[in-house]
PDB file as gemmi writes it, atoms N, CA and C in Angstrom:
CRYST1    1.000    1.000    1.000  90.00  90.00  90.00 P 1                      
ATOM      1  N   MET A   1      -0.240  17.420   3.590  1.00  0.00           N  
ATOM      2  CA  MET A   1       0.454  15.597   3.366  1.00  0.00           C  
ATOM      3  C   MET A   1      -0.321  15.047   3.522  1.00  0.00           C  
ATOM      4  N   LEU A   2      -0.739  13.834   2.588  1.00  0.00           N  
ATOM      5  CA  LEU A   2      -1.553  12.833   2.312  1.00  0.00           C  
ATOM      6  C   LEU A   2      -0.745  11.454   2.670  1.00  0.00           C  
ATOM      7  N   ILE A   3      -1.475  10.679   3.417  1.00  0.00           N  
ATOM      8  CA  ILE A   3      -1.206   9.577   4.116  1.00  0.00           C  
ATOM      9  C   ILE A   3      -2.160   8.444   3.738  1.00  0.00           C  
ATOM     10  N   VAL A   4      -1.365   7.752   3.252  1.00  0.00           N  
ATOM     11  CA  VAL A   4      -2.084   6.023   2.513  1.00  0.00           C  
ATOM     12  C   VAL A   4      -1.743   5.010   3.529  1.00  0.00           C  
ATOM     13  N   GLY A   5      -2.156   4.268   4.384  1.00  0.00           N  
ATOM     14  CA  GLY A   5      -1.682   2.987   4.844  1.00  0.00           C  
ATOM     15  C   GLY A   5      -2.662   2.211   4.988  1.00  0.00           C  
ATOM     16  N   GLU A   6      -2.111   0.815   5.433  1.00  0.00           N  
ATOM     17  CA  GLU A   6      -2.975   0.109   5.134  1.00  0.00           C  
ATOM     18  C   GLU A   6      -4.594   0.468   5.411  1.00  0.00           C  
ATOM     19  N   ARG A   7      -5.290   0.703   6.364  1.00  0.00           N  
ATOM     20  CA  ARG A   7      -5.987   1.629   6.816  1.00  0.00           C  
ATOM     21  C   ARG A   7      -7.141   2.028   6.000  1.00  0.00           C  
ATOM     22  N   GLU A   8      -6.288   2.796   5.295  1.00  0.00           N  
ATOM     23  CA  GLU A   8      -6.698   3.923   4.549  1.00  0.00           C  
ATOM     24  C   GLU A   8      -7.206   3.073   2.799  1.00  0.00           C  
ATOM     25  N   ALA A   9      -5.802   2.115   2.576  1.00  0.00           N  
ATOM     26  CA  ALA A   9      -5.989   2.189   0.941  1.00  0.00           C  
ATOM     27  C   ALA A   9      -7.317   0.889   1.312  1.00  0.00           C  
ATOM     28  N   GLN A  10      -7.699   0.491   2.539  1.00  0.00           N  
ATOM     29  CA  GLN A  10      -8.628  -0.756   2.133  1.00  0.00           C  
ATOM     30  C   GLN A  10     -10.154   0.311   2.497  1.00  0.00           C  
ATOM     31  N   SER A  11     -10.030   1.278   3.081  1.00  0.00           N  
ATOM     32  CA  SER A  11     -11.330   1.859   3.382  1.00  0.00           C  
ATOM     33  C   SER A  11     -11.211   3.117   1.591  1.00  0.00           C  
ATOM     34  N   GLU A  12     -10.068   3.122   0.713  1.00  0.00           N  
ATOM     35  CA  GLU A  12     -10.814   3.718  -0.678  1.00  0.00           C  
ATOM     36  C   GLU A  12     -10.259   5.718  -0.348  1.00  0.00           C  
ATOM     37  N   GLN A  13      -9.292   5.417   1.492  1.00  0.00           N  
ATOM     38  CA  GLN A  13      -9.682   7.065   1.683  1.00  0.00           C  
ATOM     39  C   GLN A  13      -7.864   7.493   1.830  1.00  0.00           C  
ATOM     40  N   VAL A  14      -8.149   8.921   1.888  1.00  0.00           N  
ATOM     41  CA  VAL A  14      -6.427   9.272   2.284  1.00  0.00           C  
ATOM     42  C   VAL A  14      -6.396   9.960   3.716  1.00  0.00           C  
ATOM     43  N   ALA A  15      -5.706  10.196   4.446  1.00  0.00           N  
ATOM     44  CA  ALA A  15      -5.735  10.765   5.220  1.00  0.00           C  
ATOM     45  C   ALA A  15      -4.987  12.036   5.437  1.00  0.00           C  
ATOM     46  N   VAL A  16      -5.510  13.201   5.957  1.00  0.00           N  
ATOM     47  CA  VAL A  16      -4.881  15.002   5.607  1.00  0.00           C  
ATOM     48  C   VAL A  16      -4.558  15.172   6.221  1.00  0.00           C  
ATOM     49  N   ARG A  17      -3.222  15.397   6.116  1.00  0.00           N  
ATOM     50  CA  ARG A  17      -2.814  17.130   7.156  1.00  0.00           C  
ATOM     51  C   ARG A  17      -2.469  17.676   6.614  1.00  0.00           C  
ATOM     52  N   LEU A  18      -2.645  18.669   6.943  1.00  0.00           N  
ATOM     53  CA  LEU A  18      -1.922  20.492   7.106  1.00  0.00           C  
ATOM     54  C   LEU A  18      -0.778  20.437   7.236  1.00  0.00           C  
ATOM     55  N   ARG A  19      -0.122  21.689   6.396  1.00  0.00           N  
ATOM     56  CA  ARG A  19       1.324  22.025   6.923  1.00  0.00           C  
ATOM     57  C   ARG A  19       1.388  22.658   8.430  1.00  0.00           C  
ATOM     58  N   THR A  20       0.579  22.747   8.834  1.00  0.00           N  
ATOM     59  CA  THR A  20       0.859  23.485  10.228  1.00  0.00           C  
ATOM     60  C   THR A  20       0.842  22.125  10.885  1.00  0.00           C  
ATOM     61  N   GLY A  21       0.149  21.226  10.816  1.00  0.00           N  
ATOM     62  CA  GLY A  21       0.008  19.600  11.589  1.00  0.00           C  
ATOM     63  C   GLY A  21      -1.295  19.749  12.086  1.00  0.00           C  
ATOM     64  N   GLN A  22      -2.025  20.101  11.539  1.00  0.00           N  
ATOM     65  CA  GLN A  22      -3.548  19.913  12.308  1.00  0.00           C  
ATOM     66  C   GLN A  22      -4.114  18.881  10.781  1.00  0.00           C  
ATOM     67  N   ASP A  23      -4.477  17.612  11.464  1.00  0.00           N  
ATOM     68  CA  ASP A  23      -5.021  16.313  11.143  1.00  0.00           C  
ATOM     69  C   ASP A  23      -6.273  16.226  10.408  1.00  0.00           C  
ATOM     70  N   VAL A  24      -6.687  16.491   9.380  1.00  0.00           N  
ATOM     71  CA  VAL A  24      -8.132  17.243   8.830  1.00  0.00           C  
ATOM     72  C   VAL A  24      -8.870  15.940   8.899  1.00  0.00           C  
ATOM     73  N   GLY A  25      -8.218  14.624   8.945  1.00  0.00           N  
ATOM     74  CA  GLY A  25      -8.346  13.476   9.341  1.00  0.00           C  
ATOM     75  C   GLY A  25      -8.719  12.630   7.434  1.00  0.00           C  
ATOM     76  N   ALA A  26      -9.168  11.385   7.481  1.00  0.00           N  
ATOM     77  CA  ALA A  26      -9.558  10.727   6.121  1.00  0.00           C  
ATOM     78  C   ALA A  26     -10.328  11.147   5.225  1.00  0.00           C  
ATOM     79  N   LYS A  27     -10.633  11.270   3.983  1.00  0.00           N  
ATOM     80  CA  LYS A  27     -11.353  11.866   3.044  1.00  0.00           C  
ATOM     81  C   LYS A  27     -11.142  11.130   2.082  1.00  0.00           C  
ATOM     82  N   PRO A  28     -12.252  10.516   0.915  1.00  0.00           N  
ATOM     83  CA  PRO A  28     -12.483   9.788  -0.105  1.00  0.00           C  
ATOM     84  C   PRO A  28     -11.751  10.619  -0.971  1.00  0.00           C  
ATOM     85  N   LEU A  29     -10.874   9.583  -1.464  1.00  0.00           N  
ATOM     86  CA  LEU A  29      -9.915  10.141  -3.024  1.00  0.00           C  
ATOM     87  C   LEU A  29     -10.500  11.039  -4.004  1.00  0.00           C  
ATOM     88  N   PRO A  30     -11.560  11.286  -4.257  1.00  0.00           N  
ATOM     89  CA  PRO A  30     -12.208  12.092  -5.216  1.00  0.00           C  
ATOM     90  C   PRO A  30     -12.061  13.294  -4.699  1.00  0.00           C  
ATOM     91  N   GLU A  31     -12.922  13.181  -3.535  1.00  0.00           N  
ATOM     92  CA  GLU A  31     -12.992  14.529  -2.515  1.00  0.00           C  
ATOM     93  C   GLU A  31     -11.656  15.262  -2.152  1.00  0.00           C  
ATOM     94  N   VAL A  32     -10.536  14.604  -2.143  1.00  0.00           N  
ATOM     95  CA  VAL A  32      -9.322  15.106  -1.675  1.00  0.00           C  
ATOM     96  C   VAL A  32      -8.454  16.022  -3.308  1.00  0.00           C  
ATOM     97  N   ILE A  33      -9.115  15.118  -4.358  1.00  0.00           N  
ATOM     98  CA  ILE A  33      -8.708  15.269  -5.482  1.00  0.00           C  
ATOM     99  C   ILE A  33      -9.430  16.618  -5.864  1.00  0.00           C  
ATOM    100  N   GLN A  34     -10.385  16.722  -5.913  1.00  0.00           N  
ATOM    101  CA  GLN A  34     -10.971  17.769  -6.075  1.00  0.00           C  
ATOM    102  C   GLN A  34     -10.833  19.322  -5.488  1.00  0.00           C  
ATOM    103  N   MET A  35     -10.950  19.193  -3.921  1.00  0.00           N  
ATOM    104  CA  MET A  35     -10.065  19.907  -2.948  1.00  0.00           C  
ATOM    105  C   MET A  35      -9.171  20.797  -3.458  1.00  0.00           C  
ATOM    106  N   ILE A  36      -7.906  20.347  -3.929  1.00  0.00           N  
ATOM    107  CA  ILE A  36      -6.430  20.430  -4.392  1.00  0.00           C  
ATOM    108  C   ILE A  36      -6.707  20.788  -5.878  1.00  0.00           C  
ATOM    109  N   SER A  37      -7.727  20.496  -6.404  1.00  0.00           N  
ATOM    110  CA  SER A  37      -7.792  21.043  -8.399  1.00  0.00           C  
ATOM    111  C   SER A  37      -8.333  22.582  -7.545  1.00  0.00           C  
ATOM    112  N   GLU A  38      -8.693  22.447  -6.984  1.00  0.00           N  
ATOM    113  CA  GLU A  38     -10.004  23.471  -6.435  1.00  0.00           C  
ATOM    114  C   GLU A  38      -8.988  24.718  -6.268  1.00  0.00           C  
ATOM    115  N   LYS A  39      -7.945  24.534  -5.357  1.00  0.00           N  
ATOM    116  CA  LYS A  39      -6.869  25.035  -4.574  1.00  0.00           C  
ATOM    117  C   LYS A  39      -5.962  25.502  -6.024  1.00  0.00           C  
ATOM    118  N   ILE A  40      -5.120  24.957  -6.668  1.00  0.00           N  
ATOM    119  CA  ILE A  40      -4.853  25.586  -7.760  1.00  0.00           C  
ATOM    120  C   ILE A  40      -5.468  26.154  -9.207  1.00  0.00           C  
ATOM    121  N   ALA A  41      -6.609  25.777  -9.594  1.00  0.00           N  
ATOM    122  CA  ALA A  41      -7.681  26.853 -10.007  1.00  0.00           C  
ATOM    123  C   ALA A  41      -7.576  28.146  -9.687  1.00  0.00           C  
ATOM    124  N   THR A  42      -7.798  28.125  -8.387  1.00  0.00           N  
ATOM    125  CA  THR A  42      -8.329  29.665  -8.501  1.00  0.00           C  
ATOM    126  C   THR A  42      -6.905  30.111  -7.645  1.00  0.00           C  
ATOM    127  N   ARG A  43      -5.920  29.318  -7.923  1.00  0.00           N  
ATOM    128  CA  ARG A  43      -4.568  29.878  -7.159  1.00  0.00           C  
ATOM    129  C   ARG A  43      -4.598  30.386  -5.343  1.00  0.00           C  
ATOM    130  N   SER A  44      -4.829  29.911  -4.848  1.00  0.00           N  
ATOM    131  CA  SER A  44      -5.121  30.074  -3.536  1.00  0.00           C  
ATOM    132  C   SER A  44      -3.340  29.743  -3.174  1.00  0.00           C  
ATOM    133  N   ALA A  45      -3.812  30.746  -2.375  1.00  0.00           N  
ATOM    134  CA  ALA A  45      -2.055  30.834  -1.251  1.00  0.00           C  
ATOM    135  C   ALA A  45      -2.335  29.955   0.054  1.00  0.00           C  
ATOM    136  N   GLU A  46      -3.639  29.880   0.206  1.00  0.00           N  
ATOM    137  CA  GLU A  46      -4.343  29.212   1.404  1.00  0.00           C  
ATOM    138  C   GLU A  46      -3.951  27.429   0.877  1.00  0.00           C  
ATOM    139  N   LEU A  47      -3.211  26.758   1.711  1.00  0.00           N  
ATOM    140  CA  LEU A  47      -3.661  25.086   1.593  1.00  0.00           C  
ATOM    141  C   LEU A  47      -4.613  24.776   2.236  1.00  0.00           C  
ATOM    142  N   LEU A  48      -4.732  23.650   1.592  1.00  0.00           N  
ATOM    143  CA  LEU A  48      -5.924  22.668   2.462  1.00  0.00           C  
ATOM    144  C   LEU A  48      -5.653  22.929   3.775  1.00  0.00           C  
TER     145      LEU A  48                                                      
END                                                                             
């Protein structure tokens, strides 16, 4: 789950939470896009 609130928008970051409920924390948007793209490219069953 990606969360973008006022705080994230101001810092140009995205808060990332896994399906397990684990909070990964705030990451820069380009880094999140790269992580997701790699998972898609490798057809990984393991989500972020």
